[in-house]
C-alpha positions in Angstrom: 195.6 112.2 128.2 197.1 108.8 128.9 200.5 110.0 127.6 200.2 113.2 129.7 199.4 111.0 132.7 202.5 108.8 132.0 204.6 112.0 131.6 203.5 113.2 135.0 204.5 110.0 136.7 207.9 110.0 135.0 208.5 113.6 136.0 207.6 113.0 139.6 209.1 109.5 140.2 212.7 110.8 140.2 212.2 112.5 143.6 210.5 109.6 145.3 211.8 106.9 147.5 212.8 103.7 145.6 209.8 101.4 145.1 207.2 104.1 145.4 205.0 104.7 142.4 202.8 107.9 142.2 199.1 107.5 141.4 196.9 109.9 139.5 194.2 111.6 141.5 192.5 114.3 139.3 193.8 115.0 135.8 192.2 117.9 134.0 192.9 118.8 130.4 192.2 121.9 128.3 192.2 121.0 124.6 193.3 124.0 122.7 193.6 122.8 119.1 193.9 119.6 117.1 197.2 117.9 117.5 199.0 116.1 114.7 202.0 113.9 115.6 204.7 113.9 116.5 203.7 115.4 119.8 205.9 116.8 122.5 205.1 116.5 126.2 206.7 119.0 128.6 206.3 118.3 132.4 206.6 121.0 135.1 206.4 120.0 138.8 204.5 123.0 140.1 204.8 121.9 143.7 205.8 118.8 145.6 205.1 118.1 149.2 205.4 115.1 151.5 202.1 113.5 150.3 201.1 115.3 147.1 202.6 116.4 143.8 201.1 119.0 141.5 202.1 119.1 137.9 201.4 120.8 134.6 201.9 119.1 131.3 202.1 121.1 128.0 201.3 119.1 124.9 202.7 120.6 121.6 202.0 119.5 118.1 204.5 118.9 115.3 204.7 122.7 114.6 205.4 123.5 118.3 202.0 125.0 118.9 200.4 124.3 122.3 197.6 121.8 121.7 196.6 120.9 125.2 197.4 121.9 128.8 197.0 119.3 131.6 196.9 119.9 135.3 197.2 116.9 137.6 197.6 115.9 141.2 199.4 112.7 142.3 199.4 111.2 145.8 203.0 110.3 146.7 202.7 109.2 150.3 204.0 105.7 149.6 200.9 103.9 150.5 199.0 104.2 147.2 201.2 102.1 145.0 204.3 99.9 145.2 206.4 98.4 142.5 206.3 95.0 144.3 203.4 93.0 145.7 204.7 93.4 149.3 204.5 96.8 150.9 207.7 97.9 152.6 
């Protein structure tokens, strides 16, 4: 789930203002089968508004089978996290 969380942030960060870092609110995962590495993470931005992003992450195992499906929400209002210590 940590890798799926990181994948969500990477998928969402490209559309954000410089210096803004998304934060994870809920992250729900359906584990469908055992997953043996190497794993593939596919991110889909389902919807992105001014303050929230909604994403789906598909995790596939070494044979390309879906092993897990994650749904997450990330606040992106700019007040939750900043890359530097000083807020803009």
